[in-house]
N, C-alpha and C positions, 0 to 999 in steps of 0.2 A: 367160349363154348367150344371153339375147334379145338382149344388145351386139353378141356374133359375128355372129348371123345377121342384124340390121339392117347392121352393118358389109359383109357380103358380099352385100348385097341380096336375101337369103332370107327375111325376115321373114315373107312369106306362107306360106312352108314350117312354120312353127313351130306345132304343134299347142296344145300345153300342156307343163308341166314339174312334177314331184314329186320331192321329196328323200326318200331312205329309207337304211335300212342294207340292204346287200345280202343278208346273211345273215337279215334279218328282215324280207322284201320282203312288201309288201301285194299284189301283182301274181298274180293267180290263176295257176294252173299249167294253162295251154292253151295249145297253140302256135297262137299269132295276130300273134306278130311276124314280119315280112320281113326282120329283121337288128337287130344290135346294135353298136353305135360303142363301143370302149372307150378311156377317157384314163387308163388307172391310172397310179400315182406314177412319176416319173422316177427310176428307179434304185433298186437292191435296198436302199439305204440311207436312203431315205424312211420316217419313222417312221409305221407303220399301226397303228391301234386299231380296234377295234369295238366295239357294244354289248353290255355283258354285264359281268359281275363277274369279277374275275381269278381269286378261290378262294371260289366259291359254300357249298363245304360247311364252310370255317373259319371265312368271314364272312356267315353268313344273315342278320345284320341290314340288311346293304346290298342283299339282294334283298328284304327285308320293308319297307324303308323306302322303296324304288322303289313298292312297289304300291301305297301310300300317296299319295305324292307326284307321281307321275307326270303328273297335272292340273294342277299348278302352273304358273301362267306362267313362274315361276323355277327351274322344277326341272331341273336338269342331269344327265342319265343316266349312269350309271357306263359306265365303257369298260374294255376287257381288251386286252393285245396281240394283234396281229393279222399272222401272217408273211406275205410277198411269195407264197410257195408254196401258203399256205392262200387267198389273195385268189384267185391264177389257179385254182386248182380251184372255187372259188366261183362265178367269173364262167362258167367252163366249163358248171358244174351249172346255173346259171340260165340259161344259151342253150338247155340239152338241152331244159329243161322249157317254154320260153316260144316257142321260134322255129319255125318253119316250116324243113323240111328243104331243100326246094327251093323256088322260086317256086310251082311247081303243085302241089307235094305236101307238105303239113304233114307227114306221116309215109310211111316206105317200109319194105315188109315184104320181107323176101328169103330165098330159101333158102340155107344154107350147108351145107358137108361140111368135116370135119374128120380130121387126119391126127395118131394119137396118137404120139411120137415113144417107141416102144417095140421090140418082137421084130417087127415087120413096117417101119415106115419110121424112119430115121436123121434126123440134123440137117440133111442136104442134100436140096434141094427136085429133086426128078427128074419136074418137069415143065417143059419147054422155054417152053411159051406161058405161064408165071407171071412169063418174065422175069429171075429170079432164077438167080445164078451161085454159085459155092462159096464166092467171096469176099464176095458180099453176104449170104449165109445166115450165115456165121462173125460178119461184122459185126455184123448185126441180134442173134444169139443172145447176142454178148458184151456187150449191154446187160443184159441180164440179171443179177444178182448169183449167181442161182442155179445160172448155166449154168458159172460156173467150174471146178467141180470135172472138167467132161467138155471144157471148151475142148482142152487138149494132144492128149488122145485124137483129137475131132474133126477137128484138123488133117493128123492122121494115116491117118484112114479113117473108114468107117461104123462110128458109135458104136449100139448096141443096148441099150436098158435094159431089164433085167428084173425082175421083182417089183416093178410099178409101186404095187400097193394100198400098200407099205412105203416109199414115198418121199414125201419132204415135199413135192417138186415134180412136176409132171407137164408136158411141154413137148408144145405141139400147132402145128399150123399149120391157121387157117381159111381156106375159101376160098368168097368168094359166088359164086354159079352164077348166078342169073335170079330176075325178081320173083316174087312170090306174090300173086295166083293165078293172072297171066298170065305164064307162062315163056317167050311169044314176044319179051318186051320185052328188048333189049340195050342200050340205049342210054338214059341219062336225063338231059335238060338240068339241069347244076348238081350232077348227083352221078355218082359211076362206082362199080362193084362188079366192076371189071376187074383190081384187085390182092387180095392176101391180108394174112392177119393172122400173125404170130407171136405164139405163147401161152405164158405161164408161168402156171399155176395152183398156188396152194399149198393143196394140201388137207386141211393142218391148220389152219389159219386161214380158207379159204374165200375166199381172194382171189385175183384175175385180172388180169394184168397183160398187155398188146397192144402190139405196135408195126405200124402199119399199112405195106406197101410196094407200090409202084405203079411199076414199071420207068418208065413214060415221067414220072415225078414225079423220079426220082432222078437225070435227066439233066441 
C-alpha cells in the first residue's frame, strides 16, 4: 500500500496502516470514518478464508491450542472457509458501525410511516408522488421469494390479505417523511429520504428484508 501511495505521489496523505480480520476487528464501534474503500477478491472463484476453527464443536482442541500458543512468534491461527456473500455482508456491517452517514451527519433520525399489505393496502402503490408504477411495484415485489404465491393474482388486480397474524410473511411499504426533531428539513447533502422501501417481514423467524426504491435512481 505504501508503494502505491508513493507511485501516485500521495505519500503525504497516507496516515498509517494496520492489518486485521474484518470479522475480528479491533476498531472501536463508533461513527468516526468518513469513508471506506474496499478491494475485495477479484471474482467469486477467489478462495476466501477467515480466522476461526472449521468445526469448533467437534474439534475443540484446535481452539484450546490457539488459546495457549497465540503469542508464539511462529503461531499460525486456524482458518475456516468464508463465502463471498458473507464477506460482502460483513463489509456492509462494518461500514454501518464505523462510518459517518454523511459528511455533516454521523447519524440521522427520520420519521417513517408504514403501509401493511392487508385489508386496507394492496401491492400497488397508490401515491403518485412516490414515483412507482404498477410495473415497478410488481418487479420489486417479485424479488421476494415469499411473494410468489401472490404474484399471479397481483397481476390481475388488487390483492388483499386477511388474517395476517396467521401468515408467515407480512408485506409492507415504509416511507420516510422528515427528519426528527426538525421536520422542516427536506433535503440533506449526501443523503435522501425521498424514496421508500418494499418490506417483507417474516414474523415466525423475526427476519426483515427490504428493497429501496427512488424514482430518480431507477432512470
